[in-house]
N, C-alpha and C positions, 0 to 999 in steps of 0.2 A: 503494499499499499504506499510505503514511504517512495518508492521509486514511481510511481504513478503520479502521486503529488508533485514530486521534482520534476517530472516531464510536463505535466500540466503546467507548473509554474513558468518553466522555460518557455513553452509554447506561448502562453500569455503575455509575457515580456517582449518576446520577439514579435507577436503579433501586433501588439500595442505601438511598438516603435515603427514598423513596417507599414501600418495603417496611417500613422501620422505623417510619414515622409513620403510614402508611395501613393496614398490616396487623398488624404486632406489637403495636403499642399499642393499637389499636382491638379487637384480639380479645381483649385481656386484659381490657378494659371492656365487651365484649359489644356493641360499637357497629359492628359490620362493614357491616350493610345499611342504614346511615343516610347515606351519602355521596349526593351529588345525582346524581351519574352512575348510581350503582347504583338508585335511585329512578326515575331518568328511563327506564332501559332496562326494568326490571321492569314499569313501568306502562304504558309505550308499546306494548310487544309482549306483555303480559299473561302473564308467565312465572310459574310456580308455583315456589316456592322452599322447600326444606328446608335444614338445617344444612350439609349437604355442598355443596349447590348454591351457597349463600352464599359459602363460603369460594372455591369454584372461580371464581365471576364475580368475587369482590374480587380474586383474582390476575390475572384476565384485565383487569380494568379497571386494575390497576397496571401491567401489561404495556403496556396502551394508552396510558396516561397517561404513561409512560416514553416511548414512542415520539413522542407528541404534543409532548412538551416538548424532547426531545433533538433532533429535525429541526430546529426554528427556532435552536436554540442553535448547532448545527453550521453551518448556513448562515451565521450572523453571525460565527462564529470563523473559518471559511473565506474567506468573501466580504470582499474590500477595498471595503466600501461605507459611505456616510454613516451618522452614528448615527442620526438621525430616519428615514432611509429603510429603515433595519436594522430598527428598531421597527415601522415600518409594515407592512414584508414580514413580520415574525415574527407580527404580530397577525393579519394576513390568513390566513397559513399555519395558525396555531394554531386559528382559527375553522373553517376548511375541514376541517381534521384533524378536530377534535373532533365536527363534525357528521357527516362521513362514517364515521368509526370507530365511533362509537356506534351509529350506525344498523346499520351492518354487523355488529357484535357482536350486537345484538338481533335482526337478521334471521337470522344463522346459528343463534343459539340456538333461536328459534322453529322453524326447519326441523328442528332435531334433536329436537323434542318437549318442550322445557323449557315 
């Protein structure tokens, strides 16, 4: 139970930081659809976007990025491993999660008819 609360706390902190910097500030400046992950998903899967879909996809990307960042952080904090090995493991996990999650999002949205 202690590990679940630790992961939930890490997830919440990372989510709040990403929400403020990637959603609220960019929404204020009308820069929501300019993130590289957003462009990658929309171009690769040829998704049609309107204002509401841009906001929805931005929130989905923020949740996905939170998951991608919080998993390696949790593993490094919980695991009792060497610093350099932890950096290597985190890098590998991040790359794998980015590729899998972004393609999964694009595939699901394409199936939904976006």
